[in-house]
PDB file of N, CA, C, O and CB in Angstrom:
ATOM      1  N   UNK A   1     -19.808 -10.485 -36.770  1.00  0.00           N
ATOM      2  CA  UNK A   1     -19.114 -10.735 -35.602  1.00  0.00           C
ATOM      3  C   UNK A   1     -17.997  -9.661 -35.176  1.00  0.00           C
ATOM      4  O   UNK A   1     -17.368  -8.981 -35.986  1.00  0.00           O
ATOM      5  CB  UNK A   1     -18.530 -12.046 -35.766  1.00  0.00           C
ATOM      6  N   UNK A   2     -17.875  -9.621 -34.048  1.00  0.00           N
ATOM      7  CA  UNK A   2     -16.896  -8.555 -33.460  1.00  0.00           C
ATOM      8  C   UNK A   2     -15.296  -9.264 -33.483  1.00  0.00           C
ATOM      9  O   UNK A   2     -15.034 -10.467 -33.457  1.00  0.00           O
ATOM     10  CB  UNK A   2     -17.434  -8.128 -31.716  1.00  0.00           C
ATOM     11  N   UNK A   3     -14.508  -8.313 -33.531  1.00  0.00           N
ATOM     12  CA  UNK A   3     -12.826  -8.766 -33.520  1.00  0.00           C
ATOM     13  C   UNK A   3     -12.628  -9.063 -31.932  1.00  0.00           C
ATOM     14  O   UNK A   3     -13.200  -8.478 -31.012  1.00  0.00           O
ATOM     15  CB  UNK A   3     -11.561  -7.308 -34.134  1.00  0.00           C
ATOM     16  N   UNK A   4     -11.751 -10.034 -31.845  1.00  0.00           N
ATOM     17  CA  UNK A   4     -11.000 -10.306 -30.520  1.00  0.00           C
ATOM     18  C   UNK A   4     -10.239  -9.334 -30.010  1.00  0.00           C
ATOM     19  O   UNK A   4      -9.561  -8.730 -30.842  1.00  0.00           O
ATOM     20  CB  UNK A   4     -10.155 -11.350 -30.590  1.00  0.00           C
ATOM     21  N   UNK A   5     -10.137  -8.975 -28.817  1.00  0.00           N
ATOM     22  CA  UNK A   5      -9.166  -8.251 -28.304  1.00  0.00           C
ATOM     23  C   UNK A   5      -8.203  -8.787 -27.289  1.00  0.00           C
ATOM     24  O   UNK A   5      -8.711  -9.454 -26.387  1.00  0.00           O
ATOM     25  CB  UNK A   5      -9.724  -7.264 -27.851  1.00  0.00           C
ATOM     26  N   UNK A   6      -6.880  -8.614 -27.271  1.00  0.00           N
ATOM     27  CA  UNK A   6      -6.029  -9.326 -26.251  1.00  0.00           C
ATOM     28  C   UNK A   6      -5.717  -8.175 -25.372  1.00  0.00           C
ATOM     29  O   UNK A   6      -4.704  -8.404 -24.711  1.00  0.00           O
ATOM     30  CB  UNK A   6      -4.665 -10.101 -26.846  1.00  0.00           C
ATOM     31  N   UNK A   7      -6.249  -7.004 -25.137  1.00  0.00           N
ATOM     32  CA  UNK A   7      -5.851  -6.042 -24.326  1.00  0.00           C
ATOM     33  C   UNK A   7      -5.767  -6.353 -23.083  1.00  0.00           C
ATOM     34  O   UNK A   7      -6.814  -6.786 -22.600  1.00  0.00           O
ATOM     35  CB  UNK A   7      -6.515  -5.076 -24.419  1.00  0.00           C
ATOM     36  N   UNK A   8      -4.783  -6.274 -22.325  1.00  0.00           N
ATOM     37  CA  UNK A   8      -4.723  -6.757 -20.742  1.00  0.00           C
ATOM     38  C   UNK A   8      -4.343  -8.103 -20.581  1.00  0.00           C
ATOM     39  O   UNK A   8      -4.080  -8.540 -19.460  1.00  0.00           O
ATOM     40  CB  UNK A   8      -6.090  -6.647 -19.989  1.00  0.00           C
ATOM     41  N   UNK A   9      -4.282  -8.901 -21.733  1.00  0.00           N
ATOM     42  CA  UNK A   9      -3.791 -10.335 -21.591  1.00  0.00           C
ATOM     43  C   UNK A   9      -2.449 -10.533 -21.323  1.00  0.00           C
ATOM     44  O   UNK A   9      -1.692  -9.941 -22.093  1.00  0.00           O
ATOM     45  CB  UNK A   9      -4.029 -11.076 -22.720  1.00  0.00           C
ATOM     46  N   UNK A  10      -1.957 -11.171 -20.483  1.00  0.00           N
ATOM     47  CA  UNK A  10      -0.451 -11.590 -20.209  1.00  0.00           C
ATOM     48  C   UNK A  10      -0.591 -13.084 -20.028  1.00  0.00           C
ATOM     49  O   UNK A  10      -1.224 -13.596 -19.104  1.00  0.00           O
ATOM     50  CB  UNK A  10       0.284 -10.839 -18.805  1.00  0.00           C
ATOM     51  N   UNK A  11       0.065 -13.765 -21.005  1.00  0.00           N
ATOM     52  CA  UNK A  11       0.382 -15.219 -20.770  1.00  0.00           C
ATOM     53  C   UNK A  11       1.047 -15.459 -19.560  1.00  0.00           C
ATOM     54  O   UNK A  11       0.697 -16.438 -18.901  1.00  0.00           O
ATOM     55  CB  UNK A  11       1.195 -15.782 -21.810  1.00  0.00           C
ATOM     56  N   UNK A  12       1.794 -14.856 -19.226  1.00  0.00           N
ATOM     57  CA  UNK A  12       2.758 -15.217 -18.026  1.00  0.00           C
ATOM     58  C   UNK A  12       1.767 -15.184 -16.660  1.00  0.00           C
ATOM     59  O   UNK A  12       1.957 -15.763 -15.590  1.00  0.00           O
ATOM     60  CB  UNK A  12       4.152 -13.980 -17.892  1.00  0.00           C
ATOM     61  N   UNK A  13       0.842 -14.466 -16.985  1.00  0.00           N
ATOM     62  CA  UNK A  13      -0.134 -14.724 -15.740  1.00  0.00           C
ATOM     63  C   UNK A  13      -0.926 -15.907 -15.293  1.00  0.00           C
ATOM     64  O   UNK A  13      -1.603 -16.064 -14.277  1.00  0.00           O
ATOM     65  CB  UNK A  13      -1.050 -13.910 -15.828  1.00  0.00           C
ATOM     66  N   UNK A  14      -0.648 -16.795 -16.419  1.00  0.00           N
ATOM     67  CA  UNK A  14      -1.415 -18.093 -16.201  1.00  0.00           C
ATOM     68  C   UNK A  14      -0.320 -19.369 -16.249  1.00  0.00           C
ATOM     69  O   UNK A  14      -0.674 -20.431 -16.762  1.00  0.00           O
ATOM     70  CB  UNK A  14      -2.640 -18.259 -17.449  1.00  0.00           C
ATOM     71  N   UNK A  15       0.837 -19.230 -15.766  1.00  0.00           N
ATOM     72  CA  UNK A  15       1.829 -20.176 -15.456  1.00  0.00           C
ATOM     73  C   UNK A  15       1.411 -21.508 -15.163  1.00  0.00           C
ATOM     74  O   UNK A  15       1.732 -22.534 -15.762  1.00  0.00           O
ATOM     75  CB  UNK A  15       2.538 -19.748 -14.437  1.00  0.00           C
ATOM     76  N   UNK A  16       0.562 -21.364 -14.047  1.00  0.00           N
ATOM     77  CA  UNK A  16       0.010 -22.609 -13.414  1.00  0.00           C
ATOM     78  C   UNK A  16      -0.902 -23.580 -14.503  1.00  0.00           C
ATOM     79  O   UNK A  16      -1.081 -24.786 -14.338  1.00  0.00           O
ATOM     80  CB  UNK A  16      -0.959 -22.104 -12.115  1.00  0.00           C
ATOM     81  N   UNK A  17      -1.371 -22.876 -15.511  1.00  0.00           N
ATOM     82  CA  UNK A  17      -1.999 -23.872 -16.574  1.00  0.00           C
ATOM     83  C   UNK A  17      -0.997 -24.422 -17.400  1.00  0.00           C
ATOM     84  O   UNK A  17      -1.438 -25.378 -18.038  1.00  0.00           O
ATOM     85  CB  UNK A  17      -3.037 -23.219 -17.514  1.00  0.00           C
ATOM     86  N   UNK A  18       0.305 -24.146 -17.645  1.00  0.00           N
ATOM     87  CA  UNK A  18       1.034 -24.766 -18.493  1.00  0.00           C
ATOM     88  C   UNK A  18       1.871 -26.080 -18.189  1.00  0.00           C
ATOM     89  O   UNK A  18       2.492 -26.752 -19.011  1.00  0.00           O
ATOM     90  CB  UNK A  18       1.756 -23.866 -18.883  1.00  0.00           C
ATOM     91  N   UNK A  19       1.748 -26.294 -16.833  1.00  0.00           N
ATOM     92  CA  UNK A  19       2.238 -27.567 -16.102  1.00  0.00           C
ATOM     93  C   UNK A  19       1.642 -28.653 -16.413  1.00  0.00           C
ATOM     94  O   UNK A  19       2.303 -29.681 -16.559  1.00  0.00           O
ATOM     95  CB  UNK A  19       2.146 -27.537 -14.767  1.00  0.00           C
ATOM     96  N   UNK A  20       0.208 -28.642 -16.584  1.00  0.00           N
ATOM     97  CA  UNK A  20      -0.720 -29.834 -16.891  1.00  0.00           C
ATOM     98  C   UNK A  20      -1.074 -30.533 -15.522  1.00  0.00           C
ATOM     99  O   UNK A  20      -0.709 -30.160 -14.407  1.00  0.00           O
ATOM    100  CB  UNK A  20       0.020 -30.936 -17.937  1.00  0.00           C
ATOM    101  N   UNK A  21      -1.784 -31.521 -15.804  1.00  0.00           N
ATOM    102  CA  UNK A  21      -2.427 -32.321 -14.387  1.00  0.00           C
ATOM    103  C   UNK A  21      -1.068 -32.959 -13.838  1.00  0.00           C
ATOM    104  O   UNK A  21      -0.947 -32.804 -12.623  1.00  0.00           O
ATOM    105  CB  UNK A  21      -3.797 -33.759 -14.751  1.00  0.00           C
ATOM    106  N   UNK A  22      -0.100 -33.589 -14.411  1.00  0.00           N
ATOM    107  CA  UNK A  22       0.941 -34.099 -13.780  1.00  0.00           C
ATOM    108  C   UNK A  22       2.365 -33.299 -14.228  1.00  0.00           C
ATOM    109  O   UNK A  22       3.043 -33.698 -15.174  1.00  0.00           O
ATOM    110  CB  UNK A  22       0.923 -35.616 -14.087  1.00  0.00           C
ATOM    111  N   UNK A  23       2.623 -32.444 -13.641  1.00  0.00           N
ATOM    112  CA  UNK A  23       3.882 -31.479 -13.984  1.00  0.00           C
ATOM    113  C   UNK A  23       5.133 -32.413 -14.345  1.00  0.00           C
ATOM    114  O   UNK A  23       5.884 -32.025 -15.240  1.00  0.00           O
ATOM    115  CB  UNK A  23       4.310 -30.440 -12.594  1.00  0.00           C
ATOM    116  N   UNK A  24       5.365 -33.493 -13.765  1.00  0.00           N
ATOM    117  CA  UNK A  24       6.352 -34.423 -13.947  1.00  0.00           C
ATOM    118  C   UNK A  24       6.701 -35.016 -15.360  1.00  0.00           C
ATOM    119  O   UNK A  24       7.798 -35.289 -15.847  1.00  0.00           O
ATOM    120  CB  UNK A  24       6.020 -35.405 -13.135  1.00  0.00           C
ATOM    121  N   UNK A  25       5.338 -35.140 -15.905  1.00  0.00           N
ATOM    122  CA  UNK A  25       5.284 -35.880 -17.114  1.00  0.00           C
ATOM    123  C   UNK A  25       5.857 -35.301 -18.472  1.00  0.00           C
ATOM    124  O   UNK A  25       6.179 -35.921 -19.486  1.00  0.00           O
ATOM    125  CB  UNK A  25       3.950 -36.165 -17.295  1.00  0.00           C
ATOM    126  N   UNK A  26       5.898 -33.827 -18.193  1.00  0.00           N
ATOM    127  CA  UNK A  26       6.341 -33.142 -19.419  1.00  0.00           C
ATOM    128  C   UNK A  26       5.332 -32.669 -20.426  1.00  0.00           C
ATOM    129  O   UNK A  26       5.581 -32.013 -21.437  1.00  0.00           O
ATOM    130  CB  UNK A  26       7.201 -33.990 -20.096  1.00  0.00           C
ATOM    131  N   UNK A  27       4.060 -33.125 -19.979  1.00  0.00           N
ATOM    132  CA  UNK A  27       2.811 -32.492 -21.073  1.00  0.00           C
ATOM    133  C   UNK A  27       2.159 -31.419 -20.342  1.00  0.00           C
ATOM    134  O   UNK A  27       1.673 -31.521 -19.216  1.00  0.00           O
ATOM    135  CB  UNK A  27       1.499 -33.661 -21.549  1.00  0.00           C
ATOM    136  N   UNK A  28       2.192 -30.219 -21.189  1.00  0.00           N
ATOM    137  CA  UNK A  28       1.528 -29.101 -20.640  1.00  0.00           C
ATOM    138  C   UNK A  28      -0.101 -29.221 -20.975  1.00  0.00           C
ATOM    139  O   UNK A  28      -0.606 -30.121 -21.645  1.00  0.00           O
ATOM    140  CB  UNK A  28       2.212 -27.751 -21.254  1.00  0.00           C
ATOM    141  N   UNK A  29      -0.672 -28.321 -20.473  1.00  0.00           N
ATOM    142  CA  UNK A  29      -2.200 -28.552 -20.584  1.00  0.00           C
ATOM    143  C   UNK A  29      -2.562 -28.687 -22.072  1.00  0.00           C
ATOM    144  O   UNK A  29      -3.474 -29.448 -22.394  1.00  0.00           O
ATOM    145  CB  UNK A  29      -3.065 -27.309 -19.914  1.00  0.00           C
ATOM    146  N   UNK A  30      -1.992 -28.092 -22.847  1.00  0.00           N
ATOM    147  CA  UNK A  30      -2.318 -27.902 -24.401  1.00  0.00           C
ATOM    148  C   UNK A  30      -2.418 -29.393 -24.936  1.00  0.00           C
ATOM    149  O   UNK A  30      -3.398 -29.919 -25.463  1.00  0.00           O
ATOM    150  CB  UNK A  30      -1.040 -26.977 -25.290  1.00  0.00           C
ATOM    151  N   UNK A  31      -1.017 -30.019 -24.642  1.00  0.00           N
ATOM    152  CA  UNK A  31      -0.893 -31.204 -24.924  1.00  0.00           C
ATOM    153  C   UNK A  31      -1.878 -32.429 -24.324  1.00  0.00           C
ATOM    154  O   UNK A  31      -2.187 -33.465 -24.913  1.00  0.00           O
ATOM    155  CB  UNK A  31       0.325 -31.334 -24.640  1.00  0.00           C
ATOM    156  N   UNK A  32      -2.247 -32.034 -23.081  1.00  0.00           N
ATOM    157  CA  UNK A  32      -3.302 -32.948 -22.534  1.00  0.00           C
ATOM    158  C   UNK A  32      -4.566 -32.850 -23.108  1.00  0.00           C
ATOM    159  O   UNK A  32      -5.335 -33.795 -23.285  1.00  0.00           O
ATOM    160  CB  UNK A  32      -3.492 -32.763 -21.180  1.00  0.00           C
ATOM    161  N   UNK A  33      -4.761 -31.688 -23.394  1.00  0.00           N
ATOM    162  CA  UNK A  33      -6.296 -31.424 -24.127  1.00  0.00           C
ATOM    163  C   UNK A  33      -6.324 -31.889 -25.436  1.00  0.00           C
ATOM    164  O   UNK A  33      -7.391 -32.344 -25.846  1.00  0.00           O
ATOM    165  CB  UNK A  33      -6.752 -29.864 -24.256  1.00  0.00           C
ATOM    166  N   UNK A  34      -5.268 -31.861 -26.240  1.00  0.00           N
ATOM    167  CA  UNK A  34      -5.240 -32.291 -27.586  1.00  0.00           C
ATOM    168  C   UNK A  34      -5.193 -33.927 -27.363  1.00  0.00           C
ATOM    169  O   UNK A  34      -5.812 -34.614 -28.175  1.00  0.00           O
ATOM    170  CB  UNK A  34      -3.912 -31.611 -28.457  1.00  0.00           C
ATOM    171  N   UNK A  35      -4.548 -34.507 -26.393  1.00  0.00           N
ATOM    172  CA  UNK A  35      -4.651 -35.962 -26.340  1.00  0.00           C
ATOM    173  C   UNK A  35      -5.866 -36.280 -25.934  1.00  0.00           C
ATOM    174  O   UNK A  35      -6.283 -37.303 -26.478  1.00  0.00           O
ATOM    175  CB  UNK A  35      -3.718 -36.604 -25.516  1.00  0.00           C
ATOM    176  N   UNK A  36      -6.607 -35.779 -25.167  1.00  0.00           N
ATOM    177  CA  UNK A  36      -7.692 -36.352 -24.413  1.00  0.00           C
ATOM    178  C   UNK A  36      -9.006 -35.926 -25.378  1.00  0.00           C
ATOM    179  O   UNK A  36     -10.119 -36.371 -25.099  1.00  0.00           O
ATOM    180  CB  UNK A  36      -7.734 -35.720 -22.755  1.00  0.00           C
ATOM    181  N   UNK A  37      -8.843 -35.211 -26.304  1.00  0.00           N
ATOM    182  CA  UNK A  37      -9.841 -34.770 -27.240  1.00  0.00           C
ATOM    183  C   UNK A  37      -9.610 -35.657 -28.912  1.00  0.00           C
ATOM    184  O   UNK A  37     -10.341 -35.518 -29.893  1.00  0.00           O
ATOM    185  CB  UNK A  37      -9.618 -32.943 -27.324  1.00  0.00           C
ATOM    186  N   UNK A  38      -8.556 -36.418 -28.820  1.00  0.00           N
ATOM    187  CA  UNK A  38      -8.172 -37.221 -29.987  1.00  0.00           C
ATOM    188  C   UNK A  38      -9.005 -38.119 -30.393  1.00  0.00           C
ATOM    189  O   UNK A  38      -9.525 -38.777 -29.491  1.00  0.00           O
ATOM    190  CB  UNK A  38      -7.083 -37.848 -29.841  1.00  0.00           C
ATOM    191  N   UNK A  39      -9.363 -38.413 -31.670  1.00  0.00           N
ATOM    192  CA  UNK A  39     -10.077 -39.387 -32.150  1.00  0.00           C
ATOM    193  C   UNK A  39      -9.567 -40.819 -31.697  1.00  0.00           C
ATOM    194  O   UNK A  39     -10.293 -41.620 -31.106  1.00  0.00           O
ATOM    195  CB  UNK A  39     -10.099 -39.211 -33.552  1.00  0.00           C
ATOM    196  N   UNK A  40      -8.366 -41.037 -32.003  1.00  0.00           N
ATOM    197  CA  UNK A  40      -7.618 -42.138 -31.430  1.00  0.00           C
ATOM    198  C   UNK A  40      -6.511 -41.619 -30.652  1.00  0.00           C
ATOM    199  O   UNK A  40      -5.555 -41.045 -31.174  1.00  0.00           O
ATOM    200  CB  UNK A  40      -7.120 -43.076 -32.462  1.00  0.00           C
ATOM    201  N   UNK A  41      -6.628 -41.807 -29.465  1.00  0.00           N
ATOM    202  CA  UNK A  41      -5.532 -41.137 -28.624  1.00  0.00           C
ATOM    203  C   UNK A  41      -4.029 -41.796 -28.934  1.00  0.00           C
ATOM    204  O   UNK A  41      -3.913 -42.990 -29.210  1.00  0.00           O
ATOM    205  CB  UNK A  41      -5.924 -41.335 -26.971  1.00  0.00           C
ATOM    206  N   UNK A  42      -2.957 -40.935 -28.862  1.00  0.00           N
ATOM    207  CA  UNK A  42      -1.674 -41.518 -29.217  1.00  0.00           C
ATOM    208  C   UNK A  42      -0.767 -42.005 -28.048  1.00  0.00           C
ATOM    209  O   UNK A  42      -0.964 -41.442 -26.972  1.00  0.00           O
ATOM    210  CB  UNK A  42      -0.937 -40.523 -29.993  1.00  0.00           C
ATOM    211  N   UNK A  43       0.120 -42.890 -28.090  1.00  0.00           N
ATOM    212  CA  UNK A  43       0.878 -43.359 -27.127  1.00  0.00           C
ATOM    213  C   UNK A  43       1.889 -42.125 -26.896  1.00  0.00           C
ATOM    214  O   UNK A  43       2.520 -41.645 -27.838  1.00  0.00           O
ATOM    215  CB  UNK A  43       1.519 -44.759 -27.528  1.00  0.00           C
ATOM    216  N   UNK A  44       2.012 -41.577 -25.388  1.00  0.00           N
ATOM    217  CA  UNK A  44       2.513 -40.663 -25.103  1.00  0.00           C
ATOM    218  C   UNK A  44       4.081 -41.258 -24.616  1.00  0.00           C
ATOM    219  O   UNK A  44       4.221 -42.179 -23.811  1.00  0.00           O
ATOM    220  CB  UNK A  44       1.592 -39.942 -24.196  1.00  0.00           C
ATOM    221  N   UNK A  45       5.159 -40.555 -25.255  1.00  0.00           N
ATOM    222  CA  UNK A  45       6.376 -41.077 -24.902  1.00  0.00           C
ATOM    223  C   UNK A  45       7.284 -40.190 -23.804  1.00  0.00           C
ATOM    224  O   UNK A  45       6.676 -39.336 -23.159  1.00  0.00           O
ATOM    225  CB  UNK A  45       7.093 -41.260 -26.200  1.00  0.00           C
ATOM    226  N   UNK A  46       8.557 -40.347 -23.598  1.00  0.00           N
ATOM    227  CA  UNK A  46       9.243 -39.532 -22.748  1.00  0.00           C
ATOM    228  C   UNK A  46       9.322 -37.925 -23.299  1.00  0.00           C
ATOM    229  O   UNK A  46       9.601 -37.629 -24.461  1.00  0.00           O
ATOM    230  CB  UNK A  46      10.647 -40.198 -22.572  1.00  0.00           C
ATOM    231  N   UNK A  47       9.046 -37.038 -22.318  1.00  0.00           N
ATOM    232  CA  UNK A  47       8.964 -35.631 -22.716  1.00  0.00           C
ATOM    233  C   UNK A  47       7.659 -35.167 -23.570  1.00  0.00           C
ATOM    234  O   UNK A  47       7.588 -34.211 -24.342  1.00  0.00           O
ATOM    235  CB  UNK A  47      10.214 -35.345 -23.527  1.00  0.00           C
ATOM    236  N   UNK A  48       6.734 -36.023 -23.252  1.00  0.00           N
ATOM    237  CA  UNK A  48       5.336 -35.935 -24.012  1.00  0.00           C
ATOM    238  C   UNK A  48       5.508 -35.846 -25.485  1.00  0.00           C
ATOM    239  O   UNK A  48       5.007 -34.904 -26.100  1.00  0.00           O
ATOM    240  CB  UNK A  48       4.484 -34.656 -23.565  1.00  0.00           C
ATOM    241  N   UNK A  49       6.197 -36.784 -26.091  1.00  0.00           N
ATOM    242  CA  UNK A  49       6.269 -37.028 -27.542  1.00  0.00           C
ATOM    243  C   UNK A  49       5.193 -37.925 -28.087  1.00  0.00           C
ATOM    244  O   UNK A  49       5.388 -39.134 -27.960  1.00  0.00           O
ATOM    245  CB  UNK A  49       7.573 -37.615 -27.880  1.00  0.00           C
ATOM    246  N   UNK A  50       4.127 -37.538 -28.653  1.00  0.00           N
ATOM    247  CA  UNK A  50       3.141 -38.457 -28.921  1.00  0.00           C
ATOM    248  C   UNK A  50       3.371 -39.284 -30.151  1.00  0.00           C
ATOM    249  O   UNK A  50       3.727 -38.679 -31.162  1.00  0.00           O
ATOM    250  CB  UNK A  50       1.927 -37.789 -29.006  1.00  0.00           C
ATOM    251  N   UNK A  51       3.202 -40.701 -30.209  1.00  0.00           N
ATOM    252  CA  UNK A  51       3.427 -41.649 -31.385  1.00  0.00           C
ATOM    253  C   UNK A  51       2.086 -42.085 -31.671  1.00  0.00           C
ATOM    254  O   UNK A  51       1.335 -42.628 -30.861  1.00  0.00           O
ATOM    255  CB  UNK A  51       4.419 -42.908 -31.100  1.00  0.00           C
ATOM    256  N   UNK A  52       1.779 -41.759 -33.120  1.00  0.00           N
ATOM    257  CA  UNK A  52       0.698 -42.397 -33.691  1.00  0.00           C
ATOM    258  C   UNK A  52      -0.787 -41.417 -33.201  1.00  0.00           C
ATOM    259  O   UNK A  52      -0.658 -40.212 -32.987  1.00  0.00           O
ATOM    260  CB  UNK A  52       0.742 -44.093 -33.112  1.00  0.00           C
ATOM    261  N   UNK A  53      -2.046 -42.059 -33.076  1.00  0.00           N
ATOM    262  CA  UNK A  53      -2.822 -41.389 -32.711  1.00  0.00           C
ATOM    263  C   UNK A  53      -3.772 -40.721 -33.946  1.00  0.00           C
ATOM    264  O   UNK A  53      -3.417 -40.877 -35.115  1.00  0.00           O
ATOM    265  CB  UNK A  53      -2.125 -40.609 -31.906  1.00  0.00           C
ATOM    266  N   UNK A  54      -4.841 -40.067 -33.655  1.00  0.00           N
ATOM    267  CA  UNK A  54      -5.404 -39.356 -34.863  1.00  0.00           C
ATOM    268  C   UNK A  54      -6.466 -38.498 -34.381  1.00  0.00           C
ATOM    269  O   UNK A  54      -7.372 -38.911 -33.657  1.00  0.00           O
ATOM    270  CB  UNK A  54      -5.954 -40.323 -35.968  1.00  0.00           C
ATOM    271  N   UNK A  55      -6.323 -36.956 -34.899  1.00  0.00           N
ATOM    272  CA  UNK A  55      -7.094 -35.869 -34.234  1.00  0.00           C
ATOM    273  C   UNK A  55      -7.968 -35.468 -35.421  1.00  0.00           C
ATOM    274  O   UNK A  55      -7.640 -35.658 -36.592  1.00  0.00           O
ATOM    275  CB  UNK A  55      -6.152 -34.596 -33.589  1.00  0.00           C
ATOM    276  N   UNK A  56      -9.257 -34.824 -34.971  1.00  0.00           N
ATOM    277  CA  UNK A  56     -10.108 -34.460 -35.834  1.00  0.00           C
ATOM    278  C   UNK A  56      -9.572 -32.940 -36.183  1.00  0.00           C
ATOM    279  O   UNK A  56      -9.040 -32.263 -35.303  1.00  0.00           O
ATOM    280  CB  UNK A  56     -11.570 -34.631 -35.268  1.00  0.00           C
ATOM    281  N   UNK A  57      -9.750 -32.442 -37.549  1.00  0.00           N
ATOM    282  CA  UNK A  57      -9.147 -31.241 -37.844  1.00  0.00           C
ATOM    283  C   UNK A  57     -10.203 -30.347 -38.715  1.00  0.00           C
ATOM    284  O   UNK A  57     -10.699 -30.805 -39.744  1.00  0.00           O
ATOM    285  CB  UNK A  57      -7.777 -31.530 -38.595  1.00  0.00           C
ATOM    286  N   UNK A  58     -10.442 -29.339 -38.341  1.00  0.00           N
ATOM    287  CA  UNK A  58     -11.594 -28.480 -39.274  1.00  0.00           C
ATOM    288  C   UNK A  58     -10.834 -28.011 -40.318  1.00  0.00           C
ATOM    289  O   UNK A  58     -11.355 -27.333 -41.204  1.00  0.00           O
ATOM    290  CB  UNK A  58     -12.392 -27.133 -38.544  1.00  0.00           C
TER     291      UNK A  58
END
């Protein structure tokens, strides 16, 4: 397998990804994906704080 290269990558170029589907709920795209792929979805509180739920981990 080859090694990954991040040459030319700039996280700041993807600001629109960080807001999530509903920018006002406080959940960024990462949190939304983790929640949607959970085995048992958590309840989401203010500021996108998860309570409970269960995720699959490798």
